[in-house]
Structures are given as structure tokens and as C-alpha cells.
Backbone as CSV, one residue per row, in Angstrom:
resi,resn,N_x,N_y,N_z,CA_x,CA_y,CA_z,C_x,C_y,C_z
1,MET,-39.388,39.282,-2.655,-38.137,38.579,-2.925,-38.464,37.284,-3.659
2,THR,-37.848,37.089,-4.806,-38.074,35.870,-5.579,-36.887,34.943,-5.410
3,SER,-37.190,33.685,-5.206,-36.079,32.742,-5.113,-35.996,31.975,-6.423
4,ILE,-34.791,31.832,-6.906,-34.567,31.103,-8.146,-33.983,29.747,-7.778
5,SER,-34.659,28.730,-8.194,-34.209,27.373,-7.902,-33.321,26.892,-9.048
6,THR,-32.098,26.547,-8.719,-31.219,25.958,-9.726,-30.927,24.539,-9.267
7,SER,-31.647,23.609,-9.824,-31.428,22.227,-9.404,-30.413,21.576,-10.332
8,LEU,-29.548,20.801,-9.741,-28.532,20.090,-10.510,-29.157,18.877,-11.174
9,PRO,-28.629,18.483,-12.343,-29.133,17.262,-12.973,-28.852,16.057,-12.070
10,THR,-29.729,15.070,-12.136,-29.523,13.838,-11.370,-29.447,12.656,-12.330
11,VAL,-28.860,11.579,-11.846,-28.691,10.373,-12.659,-30.046,9.703,-12.866
12,GLN,-30.364,9.449,-14.137,-31.603,8.769,-14.531,-31.230,7.526,-15.348
13,PRO,-32.164,6.585,-15.505,-31.866,5.451,-16.403,-31.498,5.995,-17.788
14,GLY,-30.417,5.503,-18.369,-29.986,5.964,-19.682,-29.112,7.202,-19.660
15,SER,-28.840,7.766,-18.472,-27.975,8.954,-18.392,-26.583,8.654,-18.941
16,PHE,-25.980,9.671,-19.552,-24.590,9.614,-19.991,-23.782,10.323,-18.915
17,LEU,-22.809,9.638,-18.333,-22.085,10.168,-17.174,-20.606,10.370,-17.462
18,THR,-20.065,11.432,-16.886,-18.622,11.595,-16.768,-18.358,11.501,-15.275
19,LEU,-17.487,10.571,-14.887,-17.290,10.341,-13.463,-15.922,9.743,-13.199
20,HIS,-15.512,9.903,-11.953,-14.387,9.135,-11.434,-15.007,8.015,-10.626
21,TYR,-14.410,6.824,-10.715,-14.883,5.764,-9.840,-13.757,4.826,-9.454
22,ARG,-13.997,4.159,-8.337,-13.019,3.212,-7.792,-13.784,1.973,-7.373
23,LEU,-13.301,0.818,-7.816,-13.839,-0.462,-7.378,-12.740,-1.171,-6.614
24,ALA,-13.050,-1.557,-5.400,-12.053,-2.243,-4.589,-12.684,-3.443,-3.907
25,GLY,-11.905,-4.494,-3.800,-12.306,-5.676,-3.047,-11.437,-5.781,-1.813
26,PRO,-11.521,-6.905,-1.110,-10.709,-7.090,0.101,-9.206,-6.946,-0.154
27,ALA,-8.755,-7.257,-1.385,-7.324,-7.182,-1.696,-6.907,-5.807,-2.209
28,GLY,-7.847,-4.859,-2.296,-7.481,-3.518,-2.759,-8.152,-3.150,-4.068
29,ASP,-7.669,-2.052,-4.671,-8.285,-1.504,-5.880,-8.155,-2.446,-7.072
30,VAL,-9.245,-2.529,-7.840,-9.216,-3.224,-9.127,-9.260,-2.188,-10.244
31,ILE,-10.087,-1.167,-10.071,-10.168,-0.037,-11.004,-10.170,1.239,-10.177
32,ASN,-9.387,2.223,-10.599,-9.401,3.518,-9.920,-9.068,4.593,-10.953
33,THR,-10.062,5.450,-11.269,-9.827,6.506,-12.261,-9.500,7.847,-11.612
34,PHE,-9.500,7.907,-10.269,-9.302,9.190,-9.587,-7.943,9.823,-9.867
35,THR,-6.952,9.011,-10.218,-5.608,9.553,-10.458,-5.357,9.827,-11.936
36,ASP,-6.361,9.565,-12.785,-6.180,9.697,-14.228,-7.387,10.425,-14.807
37,LYS,-7.640,10.223,-16.095,-8.804,10.835,-16.734,-10.081,10.203,-16.185
38,PRO,-11.158,10.987,-16.082,-12.431,10.400,-15.664,-12.979,9.465,-16.741
39,ALA,-13.880,8.606,-16.342,-14.531,7.689,-17.267,-15.800,8.334,-17.809
40,THR,-16.215,7.919,-18.994,-17.514,8.318,-19.526,-18.250,7.035,-19.866
41,LEU,-19.504,6.965,-19.485,-20.290,5.769,-19.755,-21.768,6.097,-19.745
42,SER,-22.546,5.207,-20.326,-23.996,5.347,-20.358,-24.614,4.290,-19.468
43,LEU,-25.570,4.697,-18.650,-26.288,3.737,-17.829,-27.126,2.832,-18.725
44,GLY,-27.206,1.579,-18.348,-28.039,0.636,-19.079,-27.337,-0.069,-20.220
45,THR,-26.049,0.193,-20.418,-25.328,-0.445,-21.526,-24.434,-1.588,-21.050
46,GLY,-24.467,-1.889,-19.747,-23.680,-3.005,-19.232,-22.269,-2.647,-18.843
47,GLU,-21.915,-1.351,-18.898,-20.554,-0.960,-18.513,-20.363,-1.058,-16.997
48,LEU,-21.447,-0.847,-16.258,-21.440,-1.078,-14.811,-22.459,-2.172,-14.526
49,SER,-22.265,-2.890,-13.432,-23.235,-3.939,-13.092,-24.557,-3.288,-12.668
50,PRO,-25.675,-3.997,-12.830,-26.972,-3.444,-12.436,-26.994,-2.967,-10.973
51,ALA,-26.326,-3.688,-10.084,-26.310,-3.289,-8.664,-25.626,-1.926,-8.494
52,MET,-24.559,-1.673,-9.253,-23.866,-0.386,-9.148,-24.704,0.717,-9.788
53,GLU,-25.331,0.419,-10.934,-26.184,1.422,-11.578,-27.315,1.856,-10.651
54,GLN,-27.908,0.889,-9.934,-29.002,1.215,-9.010,-28.540,2.229,-7.959
55,ARG,-27.297,2.106,-7.489,-26.770,3.016,-6.459,-26.642,4.436,-6.994
56,LEU,-26.399,4.566,-8.312,-26.171,5.886,-8.902,-27.463,6.654,-9.166
57,LEU,-28.569,5.936,-9.412,-29.828,6.589,-9.775,-30.234,7.621,-8.719
58,GLY,-30.565,8.823,-9.189,-31.026,9.877,-8.286,-29.929,10.736,-7.696
59,LEU,-28.657,10.339,-7.857,-27.564,11.163,-7.329,-27.418,12.425,-8.178
60,ALA,-27.100,13.529,-7.526,-26.949,14.808,-8.223,-25.526,14.973,-8.750
61,GLU,-25.413,15.726,-9.851,-24.107,16.083,-10.411,-23.257,16.702,-9.309
62,GLY,-21.981,16.315,-9.252,-21.077,16.846,-8.237,-20.977,15.970,-6.994
63,THR,-21.872,15.000,-6.841,-21.856,14.118,-5.668,-20.594,13.266,-5.655
64,ARG,-20.013,13.127,-4.472,-18.947,12.144,-4.270,-19.360,11.301,-3.073
65,THR,-19.441,9.997,-3.292,-19.917,9.115,-2.240,-19.310,7.726,-2.407
66,THR,-19.463,6.901,-1.390,-18.952,5.531,-1.412,-20.064,4.577,-1.000
67,PHE,-20.178,3.474,-1.720,-21.152,2.435,-1.414,-20.418,1.147,-1.082
68,GLU,-20.959,0.406,-0.147,-20.428,-0.925,0.161,-21.439,-1.937,-0.370
69,LEU,-21.006,-2.819,-1.266,-21.880,-3.845,-1.815,-21.491,-5.187,-1.215
70,ALA,-22.486,-5.957,-0.829,-22.249,-7.249,-0.185,-21.575,-8.229,-1.150
71,ALA,-20.949,-9.254,-0.598,-20.291,-10.282,-1.417,-21.257,-10.813,-2.463
72,GLY,-20.819,-10.805,-3.715,-21.631,-11.344,-4.801,-22.647,-10.377,-5.381
73,GLU,-22.913,-9.253,-4.701,-23.945,-8.328,-5.178,-23.504,-7.571,-6.438
74,ALA,-22.262,-7.131,-6.476,-21.791,-6.313,-7.594,-21.553,-7.135,-8.862
75,PHE,-20.930,-8.301,-8.732,-20.521,-9.074,-9.912,-20.936,-10.537,-9.840
76,GLY,-21.904,-10.847,-9.002,-22.385,-12.219,-8.896,-21.423,-13.104,-8.123
77,GLU,-21.831,-14.334,-7.960,-20.975,-15.304,-7.264,-19.935,-15.844,-8.243
78,ARG,-18.867,-16.403,-7.685,-17.867,-17.041,-8.542,-18.484,-18.294,-9.150
79,ASN,-18.249,-18.487,-10.444,-18.796,-19.631,-11.155,-17.636,-20.544,-11.551
80,PRO,-17.583,-21.765,-10.991,-16.468,-22.666,-11.327,-16.412,-23.009,-12.813
81,ASP,-17.560,-22.934,-13.516,-17.562,-23.209,-14.958,-16.830,-22.127,-15.753
82,MET,-16.557,-20.987,-15.104,-15.852,-19.891,-15.782,-14.332,-20.081,-15.719
83,GLN,-13.886,-21.204,-15.149,-12.462,-21.542,-15.167,-12.282,-22.594,-16.250
84,GLN,-11.471,-22.250,-17.263,-11.349,-23.138,-18.414,-9.908,-23.230,-18.895
85,TRP,-9.569,-24.455,-19.343,-8.265,-24.672,-19.966,-8.329,-24.214,-21.420
86,VAL,-7.297,-23.519,-21.864,-7.182,-23.106,-23.260,-5.888,-23.719,-23.793
87,ALA,-6.021,-24.468,-24.901,-4.866,-25.160,-25.489,-3.844,-24.154,-26.010
88,ARG,-2.592,-24.527,-25.963,-1.506,-23.665,-26.440,-1.704,-23.318,-27.914
89,LYS,-2.212,-24.274,-28.702,-2.446,-24.036,-30.132,-3.384,-22.839,-30.320
90,LEU,-4.469,-22.793,-29.539,-5.413,-21.687,-29.649,-4.769,-20.384,-29.159
91,MET,-3.999,-20.460,-28.089,-3.310,-19.262,-27.579,-2.385,-18.697,-28.656
92,ASN,-1.687,-19.581,-29.383,-0.782,-19.139,-30.450,-1.564,-18.456,-31.578
93,GLU,-2.772,-18.988,-31.886,-3.594,-18.398,-32.948,-4.130,-17.025,-32.538
94,LEU,-4.463,-16.880,-31.255,-5.054,-15.625,-30.772,-4.020,-14.544,-30.479
95,GLY,-2.790,-14.966,-30.230,-1.783,-13.980,-29.826,-0.411,-14.322,-30.346
96,ASP,0.585,-13.886,-29.641,1.977,-14.096,-30.016,2.405,-15.514,-29.612
97,PRO,2.842,-16.343,-30.578,3.258,-17.718,-30.246,4.416,-17.769,-29.246
98,ASP,5.198,-16.704,-29.149,6.329,-16.699,-28.219,5.954,-16.165,-26.834
99,GLU,4.692,-15.766,-26.662,4.245,-15.197,-25.392,4.388,-16.218,-24.261
100,LYS,4.910,-15.767,-23.126,4.998,-16.607,-21.930,3.884,-16.163,-20.986
101,TYR,3.103,-17.126,-20.493,1.995,-16.813,-19.598,2.379,-17.191,-18.179
102,ASN,2.110,-16.277,-17.253,2.446,-16.492,-15.850,1.198,-16.355,-14.999
103,VAL,1.157,-17.104,-13.898,0.023,-17.030,-12.978,-0.184,-15.577,-12.559
104,GLY,-1.435,-15.128,-12.658,-1.767,-13.745,-12.298,-1.885,-12.820,-13.489
105,ASP,-1.290,-13.204,-14.641,-1.425,-12.372,-15.844,-2.898,-12.273,-16.234
106,VAL,-3.294,-11.124,-16.751,-4.645,-10.959,-17.286,-4.514,-10.821,-18.799
107,VAL,-5.245,-11.672,-19.514,-5.152,-11.742,-20.969,-6.505,-11.355,-21.577
108,GLN,-6.468,-10.497,-22.590,-7.684,-10.092,-23.303,-7.945,-11.066,-24.451
109,PHE,-9.201,-11.482,-24.580,-9.625,-12.352,-25.677,-10.675,-11.610,-26.490
110,PRO,-10.670,-11.798,-27.827,-11.730,-11.186,-28.636,-13.039,-11.952,-28.442
111,THR,-14.160,-11.249,-28.465,-15.454,-11.928,-28.431,-15.651,-12.637,-29.776
112,PRO,-16.509,-13.665,-29.807,-16.697,-14.401,-31.066,-17.081,-13.515,-32.253
113,ASP,-17.817,-12.425,-31.982,-18.212,-11.543,-33.092,-17.120,-10.540,-33.460
114,GLY,-16.008,-10.548,-32.687,-14.895,-9.653,-32.980,-15.139,-8.201,-32.603
115,GLN,-16.297,-7.894,-32.013,-16.659,-6.503,-31.705,-16.140,-6.039,-30.343
116,GLY,-15.819,-6.971,-29.472,-15.394,-6.577,-28.129,-14.321,-7.509,-27.616
117,SER,-14.115,-7.478,-26.316,-13.136,-8.373,-25.717,-13.569,-8.706,-24.301
118,TYR,-12.984,-9.754,-23.777,-13.202,-10.129,-22.384,-11.864,-10.606,-21.840
119,ALA,-11.744,-10.608,-20.535,-10.451,-10.901,-19.925,-10.505,-12.180,-19.102
120,GLY,-9.376,-12.840,-19.056,-9.214,-14.011,-18.202,-7.902,-13.891,-17.458
121,ALA,-7.911,-14.337,-16.208,-6.692,-14.317,-15.392,-6.062,-15.708,-15.413
122,VAL,-4.752,-15.762,-15.632,-4.032,-17.032,-15.670,-3.975,-17.609,-14.249
123,MET,-4.459,-18.866,-14.124,-4.422,-19.551,-12.824,-3.332,-20.615,-12.771
124,GLN,-3.056,-21.222,-13.942,-2.109,-22.332,-13.983,-1.616,-22.499,-15.413
125,VAL,-0.350,-22.947,-15.581,0.182,-23.242,-16.907,0.751,-24.657,-16.858
126,ARG,0.266,-25.519,-17.772,0.748,-26.904,-17.815,2.033,-26.996,-18.623
127,ASP,2.738,-28.122,-18.449,3.981,-28.356,-19.194,3.758,-28.345,-20.698
128,ASP,2.569,-28.766,-21.173,2.303,-28.783,-22.611,1.900,-27.395,-23.136
129,GLY,1.915,-26.396,-22.258,1.631,-25.030,-22.675,0.185,-24.608,-22.521
130,ALA,-0.713,-25.561,-22.202,-2.118,-25.204,-21.986,-2.201,-24.290,-20.768
131,VAL,-3.159,-23.353,-20.813,-3.286,-22.351,-19.754,-4.687,-22.437,-19.144
132,LEU,-4.740,-22.485,-17.810,-6.026,-22.450,-17.112,-6.356,-20.993,-16.804
133,PHE,-7.488,-20.525,-17.383,-7.931,-19.149,-17.177,-9.147,-19.111,-16.271
134,ASP,-9.232,-18.050,-15.488,-10.435,-17.761,-14.715,-11.095,-16.564,-15.389
135,PHE,-12.278,-16.801,-15.988,-12.993,-15.741,-16.687,-14.020,-15.050,-15.781
136,ASN,-14.058,-15.416,-14.500,-14.902,-14.684,-13.547,-14.369,-13.263,-13.416
137,HIS,-15.259,-12.310,-13.117,-14.786,-10.962,-12.791,-13.895,-11.083,-11.559
138,PRO,-12.792,-10.319,-11.483,-11.895,-10.435,-10.319,-12.607,-10.186,-8.985
139,LEU,-13.721,-9.460,-8.999,-14.434,-9.176,-7.746,-15.694,-10.030,-7.577
140,ALA,-15.878,-11.050,-8.433,-17.042,-11.943,-8.281,-16.960,-12.632,-6.926
141,GLY,-18.093,-12.693,-6.241,-18.160,-13.379,-4.958,-17.501,-12.644,-3.804
142,GLN,-17.105,-11.389,-4.021,-16.432,-10.628,-2.963,-17.219,-9.360,-2.642
143,PRO,-17.083,-8.885,-1.397,-17.664,-7.572,-1.104,-16.902,-6.508,-1.891
144,VAL,-17.618,-5.478,-2.340,-17.009,-4.456,-3.189,-17.272,-3.075,-2.608
145,THR,-16.218,-2.256,-2.583,-16.352,-0.840,-2.256,-16.410,-0.092,-3.582
146,PHE,-17.476,0.677,-3.764,-17.703,1.418,-5.008,-17.739,2.889,-4.641
147,GLU,-16.663,3.613,-4.997,-16.572,5.039,-4.724,-16.794,5.763,-6.037
148,VAL,-17.570,6.836,-5.991,-17.909,7.543,-7.220,-17.927,9.052,-6.996
149,GLN,-17.489,9.800,-8.006,-17.614,11.250,-8.024,-18.215,11.604,-9.369
150,LEU,-19.459,12.113,-9.351,-20.168,12.464,-10.586,-19.734,13.845,-11.044
151,ILE,-19.033,13.895,-12.167,-18.524,15.159,-12.699,-19.574,15.816,-13.602
152,GLY,-20.197,15.007,-14.464,-21.191,15.557,-15.388,-22.257,14.538,-15.706
153,ILE,-23.480,15.017,-15.926,-24.610,14.155,-16.277,-25.315,14.757,-17.480
154,LEU,-25.493,13.972,-18.523,-26.230,14.393,-19.716,-27.455,13.512,-19.892
């Protein structure tokens, strides 16, 4: 009797993954793809934090699991320098001059090279229209629940 071993692919550094994932903090979900299309990403490109990538290494295709990451482990500690005032003049140049900003809104900004974007959450709006943004990741400094279902590994 011959046994045929069919081993499933496992996550390696540089793997291209199709997966569902959920990131949640104490206040609930921040990202959840389980109810929509799965995500596709490459390990090592910065799409996931290094701490999350480490958890995925060695997992087999088809695995569904949940990891608990300690406060600050997934996205670092909160950095007070990442809270910055942006003048209304600059906001008008970057977006719609008639836009009204409210506390809690998340606004996308282009990177200086124009190739990508980053987000800031509105913390405060002054009477002169200047907006205080928090550019920290929403889960910085918080414990994170990272749930993952590996659909495909290339």
C-alpha cells in the first residue's frame, strides 16, 4: 500500500495571499473582509504589520484562526507627534473647499510622491477652519484581535 502525501502550501516570506481578515480593537472591528470580497496581498510589502505577518508564517492554506496581539504590538504605541493641525487653506487645496469636517471623520491624504495615500482622523475643528488630525493607526497602542482565513497561497 502506497501513501500519497498531499501537503497544502504554507505561508512563507514573500507569499502572495488571498484571505479574509478581521482587525478589531477594544471598540470593535476596524477592518473586516469576511462579509465582502477577500483581500489579496503580498507578505513583506508593508500591507500588514510585521507582527501580523509573523503570525501568518507557516500557516497552511485553508487555515482559519484568531490571534490576540498585545497593546502596541500590532501597530506600535500612539505617537503624540502624529497629531497635527492642518490649515484650512491646505485642506481647500487638497480637497473640496466646501467640505465640512466633523470629529471622527477619516480623511485620505496623498503621499508627497503622489503614489499612495494615508489617512487621518479628525479630532478637532477650530473656528478658523483648521483641523486637528490624528495620523496614528486607529489601533495604535491598543490590543488587537487578528482573525484570518487563508483562502489561497501562491
